[in-house]
C-alpha positions as CSV (number, residue, x, y, z in Angstrom):
1,M,-151.4,-109.2,80.2
2,F,-152.2,-109.0,83.9
3,F,-154.8,-111.8,83.6
4,C,-152.3,-114.2,81.9
5,Y,-149.8,-113.5,84.7
6,N,-152.3,-114.3,87.4
7,V,-153.4,-117.5,85.8
8,I,-149.8,-118.7,85.3
9,G,-148.7,-117.4,88.7
10,D,-151.5,-119.2,90.5
11,S,-150.9,-122.5,88.7
12,M,-147.2,-122.4,89.5
13,K,-148.1,-122.4,93.3
14,K,-150.1,-125.6,92.9
15,K,-148.5,-128.7,94.3
16,L,-149.4,-132.4,94.2
17,Y,-149.9,-134.0,97.6
18,K,-151.5,-137.1,99.0
19,S,-154.9,-136.2,100.5
20,I,-155.6,-136.7,104.2
21,E,-159.4,-136.1,104.0
22,D,-160.2,-137.9,100.8
23,K,-158.3,-141.1,101.5
24,R,-159.1,-144.7,100.8
25,I,-155.7,-146.5,100.7
26,A,-152.9,-144.1,100.6
27,G,-154.5,-140.8,99.5
28,V,-153.0,-140.8,96.0
29,C,-156.2,-140.7,94.1
30,G,-157.7,-138.1,96.4
31,G,-154.6,-135.9,96.0
32,I,-154.7,-136.2,92.3
33,A,-158.4,-135.3,92.3
34,E,-157.8,-132.2,94.4
35,Y,-154.9,-131.2,92.1
36,L,-157.0,-131.6,89.0
37,D,-160.2,-130.2,90.7
38,V,-162.3,-133.2,89.7
39,D,-164.3,-135.7,91.7
40,S,-162.1,-138.4,93.4
41,T,-164.4,-141.1,92.2
42,I,-163.5,-140.4,88.6
43,V,-159.8,-140.6,89.4
44,R,-160.3,-143.9,91.3
45,L,-162.3,-145.4,88.3
46,I,-159.5,-144.4,85.9
47,T,-156.9,-145.9,88.3
48,L,-158.9,-149.2,88.4
49,L,-159.0,-149.3,84.6
50,F,-155.2,-148.9,84.5
51,V,-154.7,-151.5,87.2
52,F,-156.9,-154.2,85.7
53,G,-156.4,-153.2,82.1
54,C,-152.7,-153.2,81.7
55,G,-151.2,-153.8,85.2
56,A,-149.0,-150.7,85.0
57,G,-151.5,-148.8,87.1
58,L,-150.6,-150.8,90.2
59,L,-146.9,-150.0,89.8
60,A,-147.7,-146.3,89.2
61,Y,-149.9,-146.2,92.3
62,I,-147.2,-147.7,94.5
63,V,-144.6,-145.4,93.2
64,A,-146.9,-142.4,93.7
65,A,-147.7,-143.5,97.2
66,I,-144.0,-143.6,98.0
67,I,-143.0,-140.4,96.3
68,M,-145.9,-138.0,96.9
69,P,-145.7,-136.0,100.1
70,I,-148.6,-135.8,102.6
71,K,-150.5,-132.5,102.6
72,E,-150.1,-130.7,105.9
73,K,-153.1,-128.9,107.4
């Protein structure tokens, strides 16, 4: 029971921010990669697939760049 509480409690503290260190354009992909704990290159490749594949990726990226807060040090 204690283990389940710690896992849930730690994940509730996690927030999505734009990255300052791993930034190419606006830091959106770097922030998503930090949040998901994956390499930012993978997130950038998936974003490119959505941008060139269906076009909705560009709109989603712009909205995320506007809405996501910047991570403070």
